[in-house]
C-alpha positions in Angstrom: 3.5 8.4 40.2 2.6 4.7 40.9 4.3 2.1 38.8 1.0 1.0 37.1 0.6 4.4 35.4 3.6 4.6 33.1 2.7 7.7 31.1 0.1 10.1 29.9 0.1 12.1 26.8 -1.9 14.5 24.7 -2.4 14.3 21.0 -5.1 15.8 18.8 -7.2 16.9 21.9 -7.1 13.3 23.3 -5.7 12.6 26.8 -4.2 9.0 26.9 -3.5 7.4 30.2 -1.2 4.3 29.8 -1.5 1.6 32.4 1.3 -0.9 33.4 1.5 -4.0 35.5 -1.3 -4.9 37.9 -4.1 -2.9 39.4 -5.7 -4.5 42.5 -6.8 -3.7 46.0 -3.3 -3.1 47.2 -2.6 -0.1 44.9 -6.1 0.9 43.7 -6.5 3.9 46.0 -3.2 5.5 44.9 -3.9 4.7 41.3 -7.3 6.3 41.4 -5.9 9.4 43.0 -3.3 9.8 40.3 -5.8 9.2 37.4 -8.3 11.7 38.8 -5.5 14.3 39.3 -4.4 13.9 35.6 -8.0 14.1 34.4 -8.8 17.2 36.5 -5.8 19.0 34.9 -7.1 18.2 31.4 -10.9 18.5 31.7 -11.4 19.9 28.2 -9.9 16.8 26.5 -11.4 13.5 25.5 -9.8 10.6 27.5 -8.7 7.1 26.6 -6.8 4.4 28.3 -4.0 2.5 26.8 -3.9 -1.0 28.3 -1.1 -2.4 26.2 1.2 -3.1 29.3 -1.7 -3.8 31.7 -1.2 -7.4 33.0 -4.2 -7.6 35.4 -7.0 -5.5 36.7 -9.2 -6.5 39.7 -12.6 -5.4 40.6 -11.0 -2.5 42.6 -9.3 -1.3 39.4 -12.5 -1.7 37.4 -14.3 0.6 39.9 -11.7 3.2 39.1 -12.6 3.2 35.5 -16.3 3.1 36.3 -16.0 6.2 38.4 -14.0 7.9 35.6 -16.6 6.9 33.1 -19.4 8.6 35.1 -17.9 12.0 34.5 -17.7 11.5 30.6 -20.2 12.2 27.9 -19.0 9.3 25.7 -17.7 5.9 26.4 -14.0 5.8 27.4 -11.9 3.9 24.9 -9.7 1.3 26.6 -7.5 0.1 23.8 -4.7 -2.5 23.3 -6.0 -4.9 25.9 -4.4 -8.3 26.0 -6.7 -11.4 25.6 -6.5 -12.1 29.4 -7.3 -8.5 30.4 -10.0 -8.3 27.7 -11.6 -11.4 29.3 -11.8 -9.7 32.6 -13.7 -6.7 31.1 -15.9 -9.1 29.2 -16.9 -11.5 32.0 -17.7 -8.5 34.3 -19.8 -6.8 31.6 -17.5 -3.8 31.3 -17.3 -4.2 27.6 -20.9 -2.8 27.6 -19.9 0.1 29.9 -16.6 1.1 28.2 -15.4 0.9 24.7 -12.9 -2.0 25.2 -10.7 -3.0 22.3 -8.3 -5.9 22.1 -4.8 -5.4 21.0 -4.5 -6.1 17.3 -3.0 -9.4 16.2 0.1 -8.8 14.0 0.2 -10.5 10.7 3.1 -10.8 8.2 2.5 -10.9 4.4 6.1 -11.6 3.6 6.0 -14.1 0.7 2.3 -14.1 0.5 0.6 -14.1 -2.9 -1.6 -11.2 -4.0 -5.0 -12.5 -4.9 -6.8 -9.3 -5.4 -6.2 -5.5 -5.6 -8.5 -2.5 -5.6 -8.3 1.2 -5.1 -8.2 1.1 -1.3 -6.7 -2.3 -0.4 -4.7 -5.3 -1.6 -5.7 -8.9 -0.7 -3.1 -11.5 0.2 -3.4 -15.3 0.7 -2.1 -16.0 4.2 -2.5 -19.8 4.0 -4.7 -22.5 2.5 -7.7 -21.2 4.6 -7.4 -17.5 5.0 -6.7 -14.2 3.2 -6.0 -10.8 4.6 -7.3 -7.6 3.0 -4.7 -4.9 3.7 -5.9 -1.4 3.5 -4.0 1.6 2.2 -1.7 3.0 5.0 -3.5 5.7 6.9 -7.0 4.2 6.6 -8.7 4.9 10.0 -9.2 2.0 12.3 -12.9 2.7 12.7 -13.5 2.4 9.0 -11.8 -1.1 9.0 -13.7 -2.1 12.1 -16.9 -1.0 10.4 -16.2 -3.3 7.4 -15.6 -6.2 9.7 -18.8 -5.6 11.7 -20.9 -5.0 8.5 -19.5 -8.2 6.9 -20.7 -10.2 9.9 -24.1 -8.5 9.7 -24.5 -9.2 6.0 -23.6 -12.9 6.5 -26.4 -13.1 9.2 -29.0 -11.9 6.7 -27.9 -14.4 4.0 -25.7 -12.2 1.9 -23.1 -14.3 0.1 -19.8 -13.0 1.6 -16.6 -14.3 3.1 -16.6 -15.2 6.8 -14.6 -12.4 8.5 -12.4 -12.9 11.6 -10.4 -10.1 13.1 -8.9 -6.8 12.4 -5.1 -7.2 12.3 -1.9 -5.1 12.2 0.1 -5.6 9.0 3.3 -3.6 9.2 2.2 0.0 9.3 -1.2 -0.8 7.8 -4.3 -2.5 9.0 -6.3 -5.4 7.6 -9.2 -7.8 8.0 -8.7 -11.5 7.9 -11.3 -13.5 6.0 -11.8 -17.2 5.4 -11.5 -18.0 1.7 -10.4 -21.3 0.2 -9.2 -21.5 -3.4 -10.5 -18.0 -4.1 -9.9 -15.6 -6.9 -11.5 -12.2 -7.6 -13.9 -12.1 -10.6 -11.9 -9.3 -12.3 -8.8 -11.6 -12.5 -11.0 -14.3 -14.0 -12.3 -11.9 -16.6 -8.7 -10.9 -17.5 -7.4 -14.5 -17.6 -10.2 -15.5 -19.8 -10.5 -12.3 -21.7 -12.3 -13.6 -24.8 -15.2 -14.6 -22.6 -15.3 -11.7 -20.2 -18.9 -10.9 -20.9 -19.9 -14.3 -19.5 -18.4 -13.3 -16.2 -20.1 -9.9 -16.3 -23.5 -11.5 -16.9 -22.9 -13.9 -14.0 -22.0 -10.9 -11.8 -25.1 -9.0 -12.8 -27.3 -12.0 -11.9 -25.5 -12.3 -8.5 -26.0 -8.6 -7.7 -29.7 -8.7 -8.6 -30.1 -11.7 -6.3 -28.3 -10.0 -3.5 -30.5 -6.9 -3.9 -33.6 -9.1 -3.3 -32.4 -9.8 0.3 -34.3 -7.8 3.0 -32.3 -6.5 5.9 -32.7 -4.9 9.2 -32.6 -1.1 8.6 -31.3 -0.5 12.1 -28.1 -2.4 11.2 -27.9 -1.3 7.6 -28.2 2.5 7.2 -30.2 4.1 4.5 -27.9 4.8 1.5 -30.2 7.7 0.4 -30.1 9.4 3.8 -26.4 9.0 4.1 -25.8 10.7 0.8 -28.1 13.6 1.6 -26.2 14.1 4.8 -22.7 13.8 3.4 -23.3 16.1 0.5 -23.7 19.1 2.8 -19.9 18.8 3.5 -19.2 20.0 -0.1 -20.7 23.4 0.6 -18.3 26.2 0.7 -15.2 24.2 -0.3 -16.2 22.4 -3.5 -19.8 23.6 -4.3 -22.1 26.5 -3.6 -25.1 26.1 -1.3 -27.4 26.1 -4.4 -25.4 23.3 -6.0 -25.4 21.2 -2.8 -29.2 21.6 -2.5 -29.7 20.4 -6.1 -27.6 17.3 -5.5 -29.5 16.6 -2.2 -32.8 17.0 -4.1 -31.6 14.4 -6.6 -31.0 11.9 -3.8 -34.1 12.8 -1.8 -36.4 11.4 -4.6 -34.7 8.0 -4.4 -37.3 5.5 -3.0 -36.5 4.1 0.4 -36.1 0.3 0.6 -35.1 -2.3 3.2 -33.1 -4.3 0.6 -29.4 -5.0 0.8 -26.9 -2.6 -0.9 -23.2 -3.4 -1.1 -22.1 0.2 -1.4 -19.1 -0.3 -3.6 -20.3 -2.8 -6.1 -17.9 -3.8 -8.8 -16.2 -6.9 -10.2 -13.1 -6.3 -8.1 -15.1 -6.7 -4.9 -16.3 -10.2 -5.7 -14.4 -13.4 -5.1 -15.1 -16.9 -6.5 -15.1 -19.8 -4.1 -16.2 -23.3 -5.1 -17.8 -21.7 -8.2 -19.9 -19.4 -6.1 -19.6 -15.6 -6.0 -19.0 -13.8 -2.8 -18.9 -10.1 -2.0 -16.0 -8.6 -0.2 -15.3 -5.0 0.9 -18.5 -4.4 2.9 -17.5 -1.2 4.7 -20.2 0.8 2.9 -23.1 -1.7 2.8 -26.5 -0.3 3.5 -30.1 -0.6 2.6 -31.8 1.2 -0.3 -32.4 1.4 -4.0 -30.2 -0.4 -6.5 -29.0 2.9 -8.0 -26.4 3.1 -5.2 -24.8 -0.1 -6.4 -24.7 1.0 -10.0 -22.3 3.8 -9.3 -18.9 2.0 -9.0 -19.5 -0.1 -12.1 -20.7 2.9 -14.1 -17.9 5.2 -13.0 -15.0 2.8 -13.3 -16.0 1.1 -16.6 -18.0 3.7 -18.5 -17.7 7.3 -17.3 -13.9 7.5 -17.2 -13.5 5.7 -20.5 -16.2 7.6 -22.3 -15.2 11.1 -21.0 -11.4 10.4 -20.9 -11.2 11.1 -17.2 -8.2 9.6 -15.4 -9.6 6.8 -13.3 -8.3 6.9 -9.7 -9.2 3.2 -9.6 -7.4 2.3 -12.7 -6.3 -1.0 -11.2 -9.9 -2.1 -11.9 -9.4 -1.6 -15.6 -6.4 -4.0 -15.8 -5.6 -4.6 -19.4 -9.1 -3.8 -20.7 -9.2 -1.1 -23.4 -11.6 1.9 -23.0 -14.0 0.4 -25.5 -14.0 -2.9 -23.6 -14.5 -1.1 -20.3 -17.6 0.6 -21.7 -18.8 -2.7 -23.0 -18.4 -4.2 -19.5 -20.8 -1.5 -18.2 -23.4 -2.0 -21.0 -23.2 -5.8 -20.7 -23.6 -5.5 -16.9 -26.6 -3.1 -16.9 -28.4 -5.0 -19.7 -28.0 -8.3 -17.8 -29.1 -6.7 -14.5 -32.2 -5.2 -16.0 -32.8 -8.4 -18.0 -33.5 -6.4 -21.2 -32.1 -5.8 -24.6 -34.0 -2.5 -25.0 -31.3 -0.1 -25.9 -33.4 2.9 -25.2 -34.0 1.7 -21.6 -30.3 0.9 -21.2 -29.3 4.4 -22.3 -32.0 6.0 -20.1 -30.8 4.1 -17.0 -27.2 5.0 -17.9 -28.0 8.7 -18.0 -29.8 8.5 -14.6 -27.0 6.5 -13.1 -24.4 9.1 -14.3 -26.1 11.9 -12.3 -26.0 9.8 -9.1 -22.5 8.5 -9.8 -21.1 12.0 -10.4 -22.7 13.4 -7.2 -21.3 10.6 -5.1 -17.8 10.6 -6.7 -17.5 14.3 -5.9 -17.4 13.4 -2.2 -14.1 11.6 -2.8 -12.5 15.0 -3.0 -13.2 15.4 0.8 -11.3 12.2 1.8 -8.7 12.3 -1.0 -8.0 15.9 -2.0 -6.5 16.1 -5.5 -7.9 12.8 -6.6 -9.3 14.5 -9.7 -8.0 17.4 -11.7 -10.0 20.7 -11.3 -11.3 20.2 -14.9 -12.6 16.7 -14.2 -14.2 17.8 -10.9 -15.9 20.7 -12.6 -17.1 18.4 -15.5 -18.7 16.0 -13.0 -20.4 18.7 -11.1 -21.6 20.3 -14.3 -23.2 17.1 -15.5 -25.1 16.7 -12.3 -26.3 20.3 -12.4 -27.4 19.8 -16.1 -29.3 16.7 -15.2 -31.2 18.3 -12.3 -31.9 21.5 -14.2 -33.4 19.5 -17.0 -35.9 18.1 -14.5 -35.3 15.2 -12.2 -37.3 12.2 -13.3 -38.2 9.1 -11.2 -35.7 6.3 -11.4 -36.9 3.9 -14.2 -35.6 0.7 -12.6 
């Protein structure tokens, strides 16, 4: 085996070919022969290339990968490329032909101050100009890359959000580096100034309403309604019957389509304050659609769990607030968002949001089995079924 191919391995139906050293006209023919031999012996597997130890690749080497790509249905992943090797792929246009990924920059959070914490990640201040959002260990790379890409797209359309830089390695976890100066999350402000927490909630509601007025490109921001209709089918058989899934899909199918911005996980823990301005963070689930999608997190964390005595998997968002205060946070938020003091309307909207919240939260069981007790899961499903069976009414906001 030539020196430039140091290893190949198979894991989870993926054939990984690791390259080492230099690939140029001197050794390209031998390298290609070996790569094609390995591939032919593992035709049924997906293939990717690990370029962590690749120091240089010439046009002769690139042609090897081009010929390898022609026999594949999907783009070949070339991962862990150094900056210099990535530049070669970039300047030749191969980043469009192959799925080329740079090696992740390594970041240390030793001694860094925690400036925010949520159910899926913790935010640390790296220095006076940047923070890093470190995701829970085991969070897939593509989810984190999706957040980084969607944050950049949101910024382009005028959404107030932090400037994102790169995806980084933080110990055994992954993170995204953002630019934030003198920032603090809104939930911390509410807790530190607890006697005035309603003031911050009203400010947040006004901010959310303004962000919902932003029109976005539906090709870059997927439909929140269609995404839910599609994902709900994965509950069938494991957590719900075909009839129950159909009822939940019907609930979402009546949601009006819209080309307006939706955050996707909208709550006070996902907003930072910089220079007295609010900014969204955690944009992995942003989309286009009706505001009901952005009512779900606030309702579930600050009203549903408190009212029905359900253990909140995101209890870090409750901080030191009592259950009564949590419910008041929701009621204050929805009243300010709707710009109304009509209690009947507020309760009607709350009832509608509950059905959508429960149906969406049920999906968490797919990604995080055991997040809810069987009793809590059944209760949420029963509440959706009761709402649908009563007769689905058009959303009133």
